[in-house]
C-alpha positions, -999 to 999 in steps of 0.1 A, spaced: -156 875 82 -131 866 107 -134 840 135 -139 867 162 -169 882 142 -183 846 138 -181 839 174 -198 872 183 -228 864 159 -230 828 174 -232 843 208 -258 868 198 -279 840 182 -276 819 215 -288 848 236 -318 855 212 -327 819 212 -327 818 250 -349 848 251 -372 834 225 -377 801 243 -387 819 275 -409 842 255 -427 812 238 -433 796 273 -447 829 286 -472 830 257 -480 794 263 -486 801 300 -511 830 291 -530 805 269 -529 780 297 -544 806 321 -573 812 297 -579 775 290 -579 767 327 -604 794 334 -626 779 307 -622 745 324 -632 760 358 -665 772 342 -668 737 326 -664 719 360 -691 743 374 -714 734 345 -708 696 349 -716 698 387 -749 717 379 -760 695 350 -751 660 364 -761 651 399 -734 625 403 -706 652 397 -696 666 430 -690 703 433 -658 696 451 -643 686 418 -638 723 411 -607 721 433 -590 703 405 -588 733 381 -584 757 410 -553 739 422 -540 740 387 -548 778 386 -527 782 418 -499 764 402 -500 786 372 -500 817 394 -470 803 411 -452 798 378 -459 834 368 -445 845 401 -413 826 394 -410 842 360 -417 876 375 -389 871 400 -365 860 373 -373 892 354 -368 914 384 -334 898 391 -324 904 354 -335 939 356 -312 945 386 -283 928 370 -259 957 378 -265 951 416 -256 914 415 -220 902 415 -209 883 384 -208 848 401 -241 854 418 -258 863 384 -243 834 366 -255 810 393 -290 826 393 -295 826 355 -284 790 352 -308 777 379 -337 800 374 -338 795 336 -338 758 337 -363 758 366 -386 781 347 -387 760 316 -392 729 338 -421 745 356 -436 757 323 -435 721 310 -452 709 342 -479 735 337 -486 723 302 -488 686 315 -510 695 345 -534 715 324 -536 686 299 -544 662 328 -571 686 341 -586 686 305 -584 649 302 -602 644 335 -628 668 324 -633 650 292 -635 616 312 -663 631 333 -682 641 302 -683 605 290 
């Protein structure tokens, strides 16, 4: 194996790793959607079981749901741009891919943290 073949293999591994990271975050986001929907039902149940729990608290998981939908929209826009790569100029695509990928990962991490906070507050209300 010469140096050129080795560099090609390294580049392929880098590309696959980048795709896998976004794929894993996409799967995590799907699970966050499901879990957040369960939390919405839990907040409704809490408000009907306990008189001291205000029904307005349902806004907490609903706001988180809106954030999750926004994140899915960002990921969809990123995929659309990548699908139309041949219509973008080289410099424009490089700029797009660098900023969108980092922003998507950051928003995915924020979605994990926000859903965890919604869950922790739900547990706090239980006790």
